[in-house]
N, CA and C atoms as a LAMMPS dump frame, in Angstrom:
ITEM: TIMESTEP
0
ITEM: NUMBER OF ATOMS
654
ITEM: BOX BOUNDS ff ff ff
-5.0000000000000000e+02 5.0000000000000000e+02
-5.0000000000000000e+02 5.0000000000000000e+02
-5.0000000000000000e+02 5.0000000000000000e+02
ITEM: ATOMS id mol type element x y z
1 1 1 N -311.95 -1.36 -223.491
2 1 2 C -312.03 -0.345 -222.44
3 1 3 C -310.64 -0.085 -221.845
4 2 1 N -309.87 -1.15 -221.637
5 2 2 C -308.527 -1.022 -221.071
6 2 3 C -307.613 -0.256 -222.026
7 3 1 N -307.788 -0.533 -223.336
8 3 2 C -306.963 0.151 -224.329
9 3 3 C -307.252 1.645 -224.329
10 4 1 N -308.514 2.009 -224.197
11 4 2 C -308.908 3.423 -224.173
12 4 3 C -308.335 4.107 -222.935
13 5 1 N -308.409 3.409 -221.787
14 5 2 C -307.881 3.958 -220.544
15 5 3 C -306.383 4.172 -220.649
16 6 1 N -305.686 3.212 -221.253
17 6 2 C -304.236 3.321 -221.422
18 6 3 C -303.874 4.54 -222.274
19 7 1 N -304.587 4.723 -223.373
20 7 2 C -304.327 5.856 -224.255
21 7 3 C -304.586 7.181 -223.54
22 8 1 N -305.638 7.206 -222.738
23 8 2 C -305.974 8.437 -222.023
24 8 3 C -304.898 8.771 -220.991
25 9 1 N -304.35 7.747 -220.32
26 9 2 C -303.287 7.964 -219.335
27 9 3 C -302.034 8.49 -220.029
28 10 1 N -301.674 7.884 -221.17
29 10 2 C -300.491 8.339 -221.895
30 10 3 C -300.668 9.77 -222.379
31 11 1 N -301.885 10.072 -222.803
32 11 2 C -302.207 11.428 -223.271
33 11 3 C -302.004 12.438 -222.145
34 12 1 N -302.515 12.114 -220.965
35 12 2 C -302.381 13.012 -219.82
36 12 3 C -300.929 13.121 -219.366
37 13 1 N -300.158 12.018 -219.5
38 13 2 C -298.742 12.053 -219.137
39 13 3 C -298.001 13.059 -219.995
40 14 1 N -298.314 13.084 -221.268
41 14 2 C -297.632 14.011 -222.168
42 14 3 C -297.931 15.451 -221.794
43 15 1 N -299.219 15.762 -221.592
44 15 2 C -299.582 17.141 -221.334
45 15 3 C -299.284 17.567 -219.904
46 16 1 N -298.93 16.591 -219.064
47 16 2 C -298.519 16.939 -217.692
48 16 3 C -297.002 17.096 -217.615
49 17 1 N -296.335 16.993 -218.782
50 17 2 C -294.88 17.165 -218.798
51 17 3 C -294.139 15.854 -218.691
52 18 1 N -294.792 14.721 -219.039
53 18 2 C -294.144 13.422 -218.971
54 18 3 C -293.263 13.176 -220.179
55 19 1 N -292.957 11.901 -220.399
56 19 2 C -292.011 11.557 -221.45
57 19 3 C -292.705 11.206 -222.76
58 20 1 N -294.026 11.169 -222.776
59 20 2 C -294.76 10.795 -223.974
60 20 3 C -294.592 11.866 -225.039
61 21 1 N -294.18 11.498 -226.245
62 21 2 C -293.964 12.456 -227.314
63 21 3 C -294.816 12.104 -228.52
64 22 1 N -294.975 13.091 -229.402
65 22 2 C -295.822 12.918 -230.577
66 22 3 C -294.959 12.744 -231.811
67 23 1 N -295.272 11.776 -232.632
68 23 2 C -294.544 11.57 -233.871
69 23 3 C -295.421 11.993 -235.042
70 24 1 N -294.858 12.792 -235.942
71 24 2 C -295.62 13.292 -237.089
72 24 3 C -296.08 12.135 -237.98
73 25 1 N -295.306 11.044 -237.997
74 25 2 C -295.631 9.924 -238.867
75 25 3 C -296.801 9.096 -238.362
76 26 1 N -297.202 9.261 -237.115
77 26 2 C -298.221 8.381 -236.542
78 26 3 C -299.499 9.115 -236.158
79 27 1 N -299.705 10.33 -236.67
80 27 2 C -300.914 11.067 -236.3
81 27 3 C -301.432 11.888 -237.476
82 28 1 N -302.614 12.432 -237.271
83 28 2 C -303.222 13.3 -238.282
84 28 3 C -303.411 14.685 -237.677
85 29 1 N -303.336 15.701 -238.54
86 29 2 C -303.553 17.064 -238.065
87 29 3 C -304.515 17.781 -239.013
88 30 1 N -305.236 18.737 -238.451
89 30 2 C -306.126 19.618 -239.213
90 30 3 C -307.058 18.842 -240.147
91 31 1 N -307.003 19.122 -241.462
92 31 2 C -307.921 18.51 -242.409
93 31 3 C -307.751 17.018 -242.586
94 32 1 N -306.663 16.447 -242.081
95 32 2 C -306.469 15 -242.171
96 32 3 C -307.384 14.25 -241.21
97 33 1 N -307.929 14.961 -240.221
98 33 2 C -308.827 14.337 -239.239
99 33 3 C -310.236 14.368 -239.826
100 34 1 N -310.772 13.203 -240.206
101 34 2 C -312.05 13.154 -240.914
102 34 3 C -313.169 12.483 -240.113
103 35 1 N -312.868 12.083 -238.884
104 35 2 C -313.906 11.467 -238.069
105 35 3 C -314.937 12.527 -237.663
106 36 1 N -316.167 12.101 -237.347
107 36 2 C -317.26 13.052 -237.12
108 36 3 C -317.036 13.931 -235.909
109 37 1 N -316.637 13.359 -234.746
110 37 2 C -316.47 14.151 -233.539
111 37 3 C -315.24 13.708 -232.761
112 38 1 N -314.726 14.628 -231.965
113 38 2 C -313.498 14.377 -231.199
114 38 3 C -313.612 14.998 -229.81
115 39 1 N -312.766 14.495 -228.903
116 39 2 C -312.645 15.117 -227.58
117 39 3 C -311.508 16.117 -227.662
118 40 1 N -311.725 17.349 -227.255
119 40 2 C -310.763 18.423 -227.498
120 40 3 C -310.207 19.006 -226.207
121 41 1 N -308.902 19.281 -226.239
122 41 2 C -308.217 20.004 -225.179
123 41 3 C -307.646 21.274 -225.78
124 42 1 N -307.79 22.389 -225.089
125 42 2 C -307.326 23.672 -225.614
126 42 3 C -305.806 23.773 -225.531
127 43 1 N -305.264 24.841 -226.098
128 43 2 C -303.816 25.066 -226.085
129 43 3 C -303.285 25.271 -224.676
130 44 1 N -304.154 25.673 -223.757
131 44 2 C -303.736 25.892 -222.361
132 44 3 C -303.982 24.666 -221.483
133 45 1 N -304.51 23.57 -222.095
134 45 2 C -304.754 22.346 -221.337
135 45 3 C -306.163 22.212 -220.801
136 46 1 N -307.032 23.158 -221.131
137 46 2 C -308.421 23.103 -220.65
138 46 3 C -309.201 22.048 -221.427
139 47 1 N -309.978 21.227 -220.711
140 47 2 C -310.798 20.194 -221.342
141 47 3 C -312.055 20.85 -221.93
142 48 1 N -312.188 20.818 -223.249
143 48 2 C -313.338 21.449 -223.918
144 48 3 C -314.449 20.462 -224.216
145 49 1 N -314.206 19.18 -223.938
146 49 2 C -315.237 18.169 -224.126
147 49 3 C -315.321 17.648 -225.553
148 50 1 N -316.412 16.913 -225.824
149 50 2 C -316.623 16.313 -227.147
150 50 3 C -317.381 17.297 -228.03
151 51 1 N -316.918 17.433 -229.266
152 51 2 C -317.564 18.357 -230.205
153 51 3 C -317.333 17.865 -231.634
154 52 1 N -318.111 18.375 -232.598
155 52 2 C -317.884 18.018 -234
156 52 3 C -316.465 18.402 -234.429
157 53 1 N -315.868 17.562 -235.242
158 53 2 C -314.484 17.799 -235.671
159 53 3 C -314.334 19.126 -236.395
160 54 1 N -315.328 19.464 -237.233
161 54 2 C -315.229 20.725 -237.978
162 54 3 C -315.214 21.937 -237.042
163 55 1 N -315.962 21.835 -235.968
164 55 2 C -315.98 22.94 -235.005
165 55 3 C -314.627 23.067 -234.326
166 56 1 N -314.033 21.918 -233.989
167 56 2 C -312.713 21.928 -233.361
168 56 3 C -311.668 22.5 -234.32
169 57 1 N -311.774 22.13 -235.595
170 57 2 C -310.847 22.654 -236.594
171 57 3 C -311 24.166 -236.749
172 58 1 N -312.25 24.635 -236.711
173 58 2 C -312.517 26.071 -236.825
174 58 3 C -311.905 26.826 -235.645
175 59 1 N -312.034 26.252 -234.429
176 59 2 C -311.468 26.88 -233.243
177 59 3 C -309.945 27.01 -233.371
178 60 1 N -309.315 25.943 -233.889
179 60 2 C -307.864 25.973 -234.058
180 60 3 C -307.453 27.026 -235.079
181 61 1 N -308.217 27.114 -236.189
182 61 2 C -307.909 28.082 -237.238
183 61 3 C -308.04 29.511 -236.724
184 62 1 N -309.053 29.766 -235.918
185 62 2 C -309.269 31.112 -235.386
186 62 3 C -308.114 31.557 -234.495
187 63 1 N -307.446 30.586 -233.868
188 63 2 C -306.3 30.902 -232.994
189 63 3 C -304.966 30.79 -233.743
190 64 1 N -305.064 30.534 -235.081
191 64 2 C -303.868 30.342 -235.916
192 64 3 C -303.007 29.199 -235.376
193 65 1 N -303.688 28.139 -234.919
194 65 2 C -303.016 26.952 -234.393
195 65 3 C -303.468 25.717 -235.171
196 66 1 N -303.006 24.559 -234.718
197 66 2 C -303.342 23.289 -235.37
198 66 3 C -304.191 22.424 -234.453
199 67 1 N -305.017 21.59 -235.087
200 67 2 C -305.757 20.568 -234.347
201 67 3 C -305.005 19.264 -234.557
202 68 1 N -304.473 18.699 -233.462
203 68 2 C -303.619 17.519 -233.548
204 68 3 C -304.296 16.337 -232.862
205 69 1 N -304.401 15.24 -233.578
206 69 2 C -305.014 14.021 -233.038
207 69 3 C -303.945 13.275 -232.235
208 70 1 N -304.039 13.342 -230.902
209 70 2 C -302.994 12.773 -230.053
210 70 3 C -303.318 11.373 -229.546
211 71 1 N -304.589 10.994 -229.577
212 71 2 C -304.988 9.642 -229.144
213 71 3 C -306.041 9.122 -230.113
214 72 1 N -305.617 8.681 -231.304
215 72 2 C -306.554 8.288 -232.356
216 72 3 C -307.409 7.067 -232.027
217 73 1 N -306.957 6.211 -231.099
218 73 2 C -307.704 4.978 -230.812
219 73 3 C -308.712 5.141 -229.683
220 74 1 N -308.724 6.31 -229.064
221 74 2 C -309.711 6.559 -228.011
222 74 3 C -311.089 6.711 -228.643
223 75 1 N -312.133 6.57 -227.863
224 75 2 C -313.508 6.69 -228.336
225 75 3 C -314.208 7.826 -227.599
226 76 1 N -314.417 9.01 -228.207
227 76 2 C -313.892 9.389 -229.528
228 76 3 C -312.419 9.747 -229.453
229 77 1 N -311.747 9.904 -230.596
230 77 2 C -310.326 10.268 -230.591
231 77 3 C -310.097 11.585 -229.847
232 78 1 N -308.931 11.695 -229.234
233 78 2 C -308.584 12.902 -228.473
234 78 3 C -307.698 13.812 -229.328
235 79 1 N -308.065 15.093 -229.377
236 79 2 C -307.292 16.079 -230.132
237 79 3 C -306.897 17.233 -229.219
238 80 1 N -305.817 17.866 -229.58
239 80 2 C -305.378 19.058 -228.837
240 80 3 C -305.091 20.186 -229.808
241 81 1 N -305.465 21.379 -229.404
242 81 2 C -305.158 22.57 -230.181
243 81 3 C -303.768 23.043 -229.77
244 82 1 N -302.855 23.154 -230.74
245 82 2 C -301.477 23.539 -230.433
246 82 3 C -300.791 24.086 -231.674
247 83 1 N -299.634 24.697 -231.46
248 83 2 C -298.769 25.106 -232.563
249 83 3 C -297.888 23.906 -232.874
250 84 1 N -298.313 23.093 -233.82
251 84 2 C -297.631 21.826 -234.058
252 84 3 C -296.22 22.037 -234.621
253 85 1 N -296.056 23.033 -235.481
254 85 2 C -294.731 23.313 -236.029
255 85 3 C -293.736 23.66 -234.937
256 86 1 N -294.172 24.486 -233.987
257 86 2 C -293.303 24.874 -232.874
258 86 3 C -292.994 23.665 -231.999
259 87 1 N -294.027 22.838 -231.768
260 87 2 C -293.828 21.645 -230.94
261 87 3 C -292.79 20.713 -231.569
262 88 1 N -292.936 20.463 -232.892
263 88 2 C -292.015 19.56 -233.572
264 88 3 C -290.59 20.112 -233.552
265 89 1 N -290.441 21.427 -233.71
266 89 2 C -289.118 22.052 -233.672
267 89 3 C -288.474 21.827 -232.306
268 90 1 N -289.24 22.062 -231.237
269 90 2 C -288.709 21.908 -229.888
270 90 3 C -288.394 20.448 -229.581
271 91 1 N -289.263 19.551 -230.097
272 91 2 C -289.032 18.123 -229.879
273 91 3 C -287.753 17.671 -230.578
274 92 1 N -287.547 18.096 -231.828
275 92 2 C -286.335 17.73 -232.562
276 92 3 C -285.093 18.302 -231.9
277 93 1 N -285.233 19.507 -231.336
278 93 2 C -284.121 20.133 -230.632
279 93 3 C -283.744 19.316 -229.403
280 94 1 N -284.78 18.86 -228.654
281 94 2 C -284.523 18.031 -227.457
282 94 3 C -283.867 16.709 -227.841
283 95 1 N -284.346 16.107 -228.921
284 95 2 C -283.782 14.836 -229.37
285 95 3 C -282.334 14.994 -229.803
286 96 1 N -282.036 16.118 -230.461
287 96 2 C -280.665 16.389 -230.901
288 96 3 C -279.745 16.558 -229.704
289 97 1 N -280.208 17.286 -228.688
290 97 2 C -279.412 17.48 -227.472
291 97 3 C -279.185 16.158 -226.748
292 98 1 N -280.232 15.313 -226.74
293 98 2 C -280.109 14.007 -226.072
294 98 3 C -279.08 13.143 -226.79
295 99 1 N -279.054 13.2 -228.134
296 99 2 C -278.081 12.412 -228.896
297 99 3 C -276.661 12.894 -228.631
298 100 1 N -276.505 14.211 -228.447
299 100 2 C -275.183 14.765 -228.168
300 100 3 C -274.648 14.245 -226.838
301 101 1 N -275.556 14.075 -225.868
302 101 2 C -275.143 13.645 -224.525
303 101 3 C -274.871 12.145 -224.453
304 102 1 N -275.37 11.416 -225.452
305 102 2 C -275.164 9.978 -225.453
306 102 3 C -273.711 9.661 -225.81
307 103 1 N -273.107 8.828 -225.028
308 103 2 C -271.725 8.442 -225.281
309 103 3 C -271.704 7.006 -225.796
310 104 1 N -271.191 6.848 -227.015
311 104 2 C -271.148 5.516 -227.626
312 104 3 C -269.896 4.8 -227.141
313 105 1 N -270.103 3.689 -226.471
314 105 2 C -268.982 2.896 -225.964
315 105 3 C -268.851 1.642 -226.81
316 106 1 N -267.676 1.458 -227.401
317 106 2 C -267.423 0.281 -228.219
318 106 3 C -266.389 -0.604 -227.53
319 107 1 N -266.331 -1.836 -227.974
320 107 2 C -265.337 -2.767 -227.431
321 107 3 C -264.224 -2.941 -228.459
322 108 1 N -263.033 -2.477 -228.116
323 108 2 C -261.857 -2.655 -228.959
324 108 3 C -261.156 -3.947 -228.538
325 109 1 N -260.298 -4.438 -229.393
326 109 2 C -259.623 -5.701 -229.083
327 109 3 C -258.127 -5.598 -229.335
328 110 1 N -257.368 -6.144 -228.413
329 110 2 C -255.926 -6.306 -228.617
330 110 3 C -255.617 -7.797 -228.485
331 111 1 N -254.785 -8.296 -229.39
332 111 2 C -254.482 -9.731 -229.426
333 111 3 C -253.025 -9.974 -229.064
334 112 1 N -252.812 -10.945 -228.183
335 112 2 C -251.472 -11.292 -227.73
336 112 3 C -251.285 -12.8 -227.83
337 113 1 N -250.017 -13.235 -227.714
338 113 2 C -249.683 -14.654 -227.699
339 113 3 C -249.196 -15.044 -226.31
340 114 1 N -249.299 -16.321 -225.947
341 114 2 C -248.852 -16.76 -224.612
342 114 3 C -247.367 -16.479 -224.372
343 115 1 N -246.539 -16.58 -225.441
344 115 2 C -245.101 -16.355 -225.294
345 115 3 C -244.696 -15.031 -225.945
346 116 1 N -245.475 -14.007 -225.742
347 116 2 C -245.223 -12.716 -226.373
348 116 3 C -243.959 -12.073 -225.833
349 117 1 N -243.188 -11.446 -226.739
350 117 2 C -241.964 -10.745 -226.343
351 117 3 C -242.336 -9.439 -225.629
352 118 1 N -241.428 -8.944 -224.795
353 118 2 C -241.712 -7.745 -224.005
354 118 3 C -242.013 -6.53 -224.894
355 119 1 N -241.249 -6.39 -225.991
356 119 2 C -241.465 -5.243 -226.879
357 119 3 C -242.873 -5.286 -227.47
358 120 1 N -243.276 -6.463 -227.951
359 120 2 C -244.614 -6.608 -228.527
360 120 3 C -245.69 -6.385 -227.47
361 121 1 N -245.416 -6.867 -226.263
362 121 2 C -246.363 -6.672 -225.156
363 121 3 C -246.566 -5.18 -224.895
364 122 1 N -245.463 -4.426 -224.889
365 122 2 C -245.544 -2.987 -224.626
366 122 3 C -246.354 -2.272 -225.7
367 123 1 N -246.176 -2.688 -226.962
368 123 2 C -246.914 -2.068 -228.072
369 123 3 C -248.412 -2.346 -227.929
370 124 1 N -248.742 -3.602 -227.643
371 124 2 C -250.15 -3.975 -227.481
372 124 3 C -250.778 -3.243 -226.297
373 125 1 N -250.021 -3.124 -225.223
374 125 2 C -250.534 -2.454 -224.035
375 125 3 C -250.744 -0.963 -224.309
376 126 1 N -249.855 -0.381 -225.094
377 126 2 C -249.994 1.027 -225.459
378 126 3 C -251.301 1.256 -226.228
379 127 1 N -251.628 0.325 -227.122
380 127 2 C -252.89 0.421 -227.868
381 127 3 C -254.088 0.303 -226.928
382 128 1 N -253.977 -0.618 -225.973
383 128 2 C -255.071 -0.803 -225.013
384 128 3 C -255.296 0.461 -224.189
385 129 1 N -254.197 1.086 -223.76
386 129 2 C -254.294 2.321 -222.977
387 129 3 C -254.935 3.42 -223.817
388 130 1 N -254.598 3.484 -225.09
389 130 2 C -255.175 4.479 -225.993
390 130 3 C -256.686 4.281 -226.107
391 131 1 N -257.112 3.033 -226.323
392 131 2 C -258.548 2.73 -226.447
393 131 3 C -259.293 3.092 -225.163
394 132 1 N -258.697 2.742 -224.028
395 132 2 C -259.327 3.049 -222.741
396 132 3 C -259.419 4.555 -222.519
397 133 1 N -258.39 5.267 -222.939
398 133 2 C -258.393 6.719 -222.801
399 133 3 C -259.481 7.379 -223.618
400 134 1 N -259.908 6.718 -224.691
401 134 2 C -260.999 7.223 -225.533
402 134 3 C -262.362 6.853 -224.978
403 135 1 N -262.358 6.145 -223.844
404 135 2 C -263.622 5.776 -223.21
405 135 3 C -264.178 4.442 -223.649
406 136 1 N -263.382 3.665 -224.394
407 136 2 C -263.852 2.36 -224.877
408 136 3 C -263.475 1.233 -223.926
409 137 1 N -264.215 0.153 -224.024
410 137 2 C -263.839 -1.069 -223.322
411 137 3 C -262.819 -1.812 -224.196
412 138 1 N -262.033 -2.65 -223.575
413 138 2 C -261.01 -3.383 -224.329
414 138 3 C -261.117 -4.876 -224.03
415 139 1 N -261.159 -5.639 -225.108
416 139 2 C -261.157 -7.101 -224.999
417 139 3 C -259.725 -7.567 -225.274
418 140 1 N -259.106 -8.135 -224.252
419 140 2 C -257.741 -8.632 -224.387
420 140 3 C -257.822 -10.119 -224.723
421 141 1 N -257.274 -10.484 -225.874
422 141 2 C -257.387 -11.865 -226.357
423 141 3 C -256.016 -12.528 -226.428
424 142 1 N -255.898 -13.689 -225.8
425 142 2 C -254.689 -14.52 -225.896
426 142 3 C -254.982 -15.623 -226.912
427 143 1 N -254.188 -15.671 -227.986
428 143 2 C -254.407 -16.669 -229.04
429 143 3 C -253.436 -17.842 -228.854
430 144 1 N -254.004 -19.022 -228.729
431 144 2 C -253.2 -20.236 -228.559
432 144 3 C -253.027 -20.954 -229.899
433 145 1 N -251.885 -21.535 -230.08
434 145 2 C -251.62 -22.343 -231.27
435 145 3 C -251.129 -23.719 -230.865
436 146 1 N -251.61 -24.725 -231.596
437 146 2 C -251.137 -26.092 -231.385
438 146 3 C -251.191 -26.526 -229.934
439 147 1 N -250.023 -26.998 -229.439
440 147 2 C -249.963 -27.545 -228.082
441 147 3 C -250.025 -26.482 -226.988
442 148 1 N -249.954 -25.214 -227.378
443 148 2 C -250.04 -24.14 -226.379
444 148 3 C -251.352 -24.222 -225.607
445 149 1 N -252.378 -24.758 -226.271
446 149 2 C -253.697 -24.837 -225.645
447 149 3 C -253.705 -25.751 -224.43
448 150 1 N -252.709 -26.636 -224.345
449 150 2 C -252.635 -27.532 -223.181
450 150 3 C -252.036 -26.832 -221.972
451 151 1 N -251.669 -25.572 -222.145
452 151 2 C -251.105 -24.793 -221.025
453 151 3 C -251.867 -23.461 -220.892
454 152 1 N -253.141 -23.534 -220.493
455 152 2 C -253.945 -22.307 -220.371
456 152 3 C -253.409 -21.354 -219.306
457 153 1 N -252.623 -21.885 -218.382
458 153 2 C -252.068 -21.028 -217.32
459 153 3 C -251.142 -19.947 -217.893
460 154 1 N -250.554 -20.229 -219.073
461 154 2 C -249.691 -19.229 -219.706
462 154 3 C -250.517 -18.009 -220.142
463 155 1 N -251.7 -18.29 -220.655
464 155 2 C -252.592 -17.207 -221.058
465 155 3 C -253.047 -16.4 -219.856
466 156 1 N -253.356 -17.093 -218.774
467 156 2 C -253.783 -16.404 -217.552
468 156 3 C -252.679 -15.502 -217.012
469 157 1 N -251.436 -15.958 -217.138
470 157 2 C -250.307 -15.155 -216.658
471 157 3 C -250.188 -13.852 -217.457
472 158 1 N -250.373 -13.945 -218.781
473 158 2 C -250.281 -12.748 -219.618
474 158 3 C -251.421 -11.777 -219.289
475 159 1 N -252.629 -12.316 -219.116
476 159 2 C -253.779 -11.465 -218.787
477 159 3 C -253.591 -10.811 -217.419
478 160 1 N -253.044 -11.575 -216.485
479 160 2 C -252.784 -11.021 -215.149
480 160 3 C -251.745 -9.91 -215.231
481 161 1 N -250.771 -10.077 -216.127
482 161 2 C -249.74 -9.052 -216.306
483 161 3 C -250.357 -7.775 -216.878
484 162 1 N -251.28 -7.93 -217.847
485 162 2 C -251.978 -6.786 -218.435
486 162 3 C -252.769 -6.05 -217.36
487 163 1 N -253.537 -6.824 -216.587
488 163 2 C -254.359 -6.224 -215.531
489 163 3 C -253.485 -5.524 -214.496
490 164 1 N -252.335 -6.118 -214.191
491 164 2 C -251.439 -5.534 -213.2
492 164 3 C -250.846 -4.217 -213.662
493 165 1 N -250.482 -4.143 -214.951
494 165 2 C -249.894 -2.908 -215.478
495 165 3 C -250.945 -1.8 -215.55
496 166 1 N -252.151 -2.151 -215.978
497 166 2 C -253.222 -1.148 -216.073
498 166 3 C -253.652 -0.675 -214.69
499 167 1 N -253.578 -1.572 -213.727
500 167 2 C -253.831 -1.219 -212.326
501 167 3 C -255.211 -0.65 -212.044
502 168 1 N -255.235 0.431 -211.246
503 168 2 C -256.491 1.022 -210.783
504 168 3 C -257.192 1.867 -211.839
505 169 1 N -256.58 2.008 -213.001
506 169 2 C -257.206 2.834 -214.041
507 169 3 C -258.356 2.109 -214.729
508 170 1 N -258.461 0.799 -214.503
509 170 2 C -259.519 0.015 -215.156
510 170 3 C -260.245 -0.856 -214.144
511 171 1 N -261.406 -1.315 -214.575
512 171 2 C -262.131 -2.327 -213.806
513 171 3 C -262.256 -3.556 -214.691
514 172 1 N -262.119 -4.725 -214.099
515 172 2 C -262.22 -5.972 -214.858
516 172 3 C -263.694 -6.333 -214.989
517 173 1 N -264.238 -6.159 -216.181
518 173 2 C -265.654 -6.477 -216.389
519 173 3 C -265.879 -7.974 -216.529
520 174 1 N -264.907 -8.652 -217.123
521 174 2 C -265.001 -10.11 -217.234
522 174 3 C -263.603 -10.685 -217.146
523 175 1 N -263.435 -11.569 -216.196
524 175 2 C -262.124 -12.173 -215.988
525 175 3 C -261.745 -13.135 -217.092
526 176 1 N -260.571 -13.735 -216.954
527 176 2 C -260.048 -14.653 -217.967
528 176 3 C -261.03 -15.785 -218.241
529 177 1 N -261.327 -15.986 -219.531
530 177 2 C -262.275 -17.021 -219.93
531 177 3 C -261.795 -17.67 -221.219
532 178 1 N -261.736 -18.999 -221.215
533 178 2 C -261.279 -19.738 -222.388
534 178 3 C -262.448 -19.935 -223.348
535 179 1 N -262.268 -19.472 -224.576
536 179 2 C -263.301 -19.587 -225.607
537 179 3 C -262.675 -20.224 -226.836
538 180 1 N -262.866 -21.53 -227
539 180 2 C -262.236 -22.227 -228.121
540 180 3 C -260.728 -22.216 -227.977
541 181 1 N -260.031 -21.635 -228.963
542 181 2 C -258.569 -21.562 -228.917
543 181 3 C -258.081 -20.209 -228.392
544 182 1 N -258.995 -19.412 -227.886
545 182 2 C -258.632 -18.093 -227.354
546 182 3 C -259.028 -17.96 -225.889
547 183 1 N -258.271 -17.151 -225.174
548 183 2 C -258.631 -16.805 -223.804
549 183 3 C -258.816 -15.286 -223.774
550 184 1 N -259.935 -14.854 -223.236
551 184 2 C -260.24 -13.423 -223.291
552 184 3 C -260.503 -12.832 -221.905
553 185 1 N -260.326 -11.524 -221.833
554 185 2 C -260.632 -10.752 -220.639
555 185 3 C -261.105 -9.373 -221.121
556 186 1 N -262.123 -8.821 -220.476
557 186 2 C -262.639 -7.509 -220.859
558 186 3 C -262.415 -6.519 -219.725
559 187 1 N -261.795 -5.385 -220.067
560 187 2 C -261.557 -4.336 -219.083
561 187 3 C -262.243 -3.054 -219.545
562 188 1 N -262.607 -2.22 -218.599
563 188 2 C -263.291 -0.954 -218.897
564 188 3 C -262.632 0.16 -218.102
565 189 1 N -262.617 1.373 -218.666
566 189 2 C -262.017 2.506 -217.926
567 189 3 C -262.858 2.873 -216.724
568 190 1 N -262.202 3.224 -215.637
569 190 2 C -262.926 3.673 -214.446
570 190 3 C -263.296 5.137 -214.611
571 191 1 N -264.481 5.5 -214.11
572 191 2 C -264.926 6.893 -214.196
573 191 3 C -264.048 7.745 -213.306
574 192 1 N -263.635 8.866 -213.86
575 192 2 C -262.805 9.789 -213.083
576 192 3 C -263.696 10.652 -212.205
577 193 1 N -263.468 10.626 -210.911
578 193 2 C -264.274 11.411 -209.969
579 193 3 C -263.431 12.528 -209.377
580 194 1 N -264.012 13.703 -209.399
581 194 2 C -263.292 14.844 -208.808
582 194 3 C -263.313 14.715 -207.296
583 195 1 N -262.189 14.917 -206.678
584 195 2 C -262.069 14.766 -205.225
585 195 3 C -262.027 16.113 -204.537
586 196 1 N -262.78 16.211 -203.453
587 196 2 C -262.778 17.45 -202.663
588 196 3 C -261.403 17.704 -202.067
589 197 1 N -260.662 16.621 -201.781
590 197 2 C -259.335 16.763 -201.2
591 197 3 C -258.39 17.419 -202.2
592 198 1 N -258.541 17.046 -203.495
593 198 2 C -257.682 17.632 -204.522
594 198 3 C -257.918 19.126 -204.633
595 199 1 N -259.213 19.53 -204.568
596 199 2 C -259.534 20.941 -204.643
597 199 3 C -258.905 21.695 -203.47
598 200 1 N -258.998 21.079 -202.271
599 200 2 C -258.446 21.706 -201.075
600 200 3 C -256.935 21.84 -201.189
601 201 1 N -256.315 20.804 -201.787
602 201 2 C -254.86 20.809 -201.944
603 201 3 C -254.433 21.921 -202.894
604 202 1 N -255.218 22.085 -203.987
605 202 2 C -254.911 23.126 -204.958
606 202 3 C -255.013 24.509 -204.321
607 203 1 N -256.023 24.673 -203.46
608 203 2 C -256.198 25.96 -202.794
609 203 3 C -255.035 26.244 -201.854
610 204 1 N -254.552 25.18 -201.175
611 204 2 C -253.448 25.355 -200.244
612 204 3 C -252.151 25.693 -200.976
613 205 1 N -252.009 25.149 -202.21
614 205 2 C -250.798 25.377 -202.983
615 205 3 C -250.783 26.728 -203.664
616 206 1 N -251.921 27.446 -203.671
617 206 2 C -252.004 28.769 -204.288
618 206 3 C -251.073 29.717 -203.541
619 207 1 N -250.251 30.479 -204.252
620 207 2 C -249.369 31.43 -203.553
621 207 3 C -250.179 32.513 -202.881
622 208 1 N -249.798 32.859 -201.68
623 208 2 C -250.523 33.886 -200.928
624 208 3 C -250.283 35.241 -201.559
625 209 1 N -251.307 36.091 -201.54
626 209 2 C -251.193 37.435 -202.096
627 209 3 C -250.311 38.271 -201.192
628 210 1 N -249.283 38.839 -201.778
629 210 2 C -248.353 39.613 -200.964
630 210 3 C -248.864 41.03 -200.781
631 211 1 N -248.741 41.513 -199.615
632 211 2 C -249.226 42.864 -199.341
633 211 3 C -248.818 43.26 -197.928
634 212 1 N -249.414 44.302 -197.42
635 212 2 C -249.128 44.698 -196.039
636 212 3 C -247.869 45.522 -195.955
637 213 1 N -247.107 45.306 -194.855
638 213 2 C -245.94 46.145 -194.598
639 213 3 C -244.771 45.774 -195.509
640 214 1 N -244.025 46.759 -195.929
641 214 2 C -242.819 46.532 -196.705
642 214 3 C -241.638 47.141 -195.954
643 215 1 N -240.496 46.502 -196.126
644 215 2 C -239.32 46.975 -195.403
645 215 3 C -238.329 47.558 -196.41
646 216 1 N -237.973 48.793 -196.207
647 216 2 C -237.002 49.453 -197.085
648 216 3 C -235.651 49.473 -196.431
649 217 1 N -234.638 49.229 -197.249
650 217 2 C -233.269 49.268 -196.732
651 217 3 C -232.69 50.656 -196.961
652 218 1 N -232.056 51.209 -195.927
653 218 2 C -231.399 52.516 -196.044
654 218 3 C -229.983 52.34 -196.589
């Protein structure tokens, strides 16, 4: 009984404009529905009640629409009369738009040594800035060798230097942490927020339109 109630709620959520969607792989339509009777909803959402499946199929055919089994586990199964091809097209379009809006964030890594030279540090930092500019998180790794591991403070100093140079452009997602022979820190780019003050400043800097009185020299 609980399972039937759950299916009925999900069914109503979909037709009320909720997030419940229909997958072609998990349902039957038209002649694929072979059960004796079904509960039917019209294309406009009107509850038509329980009727023989063949009658429901005939009604759908007369309207040049499809009979779609939307809740197969209900007793009896629930079907809706709809233009299934149009529905699937619109659903795929929505899914495509949603995928476009999704931003994939990956974690890039830059590796440094405790006694790294300034030139090498600058190169590594340049790569980190590039990754952050692309919207990625960056894992900064300090690699220790031999006895260097007995001086973890050297790694912390390098990580602090990285964080200091990057400054307010990043947020520290995870501070310095020793993992085996490596010390790591993860930084992420801060979201850029448009400021009302900047807009006001731009408006103030706009050159005033010249007009009005003009003075002629004789």
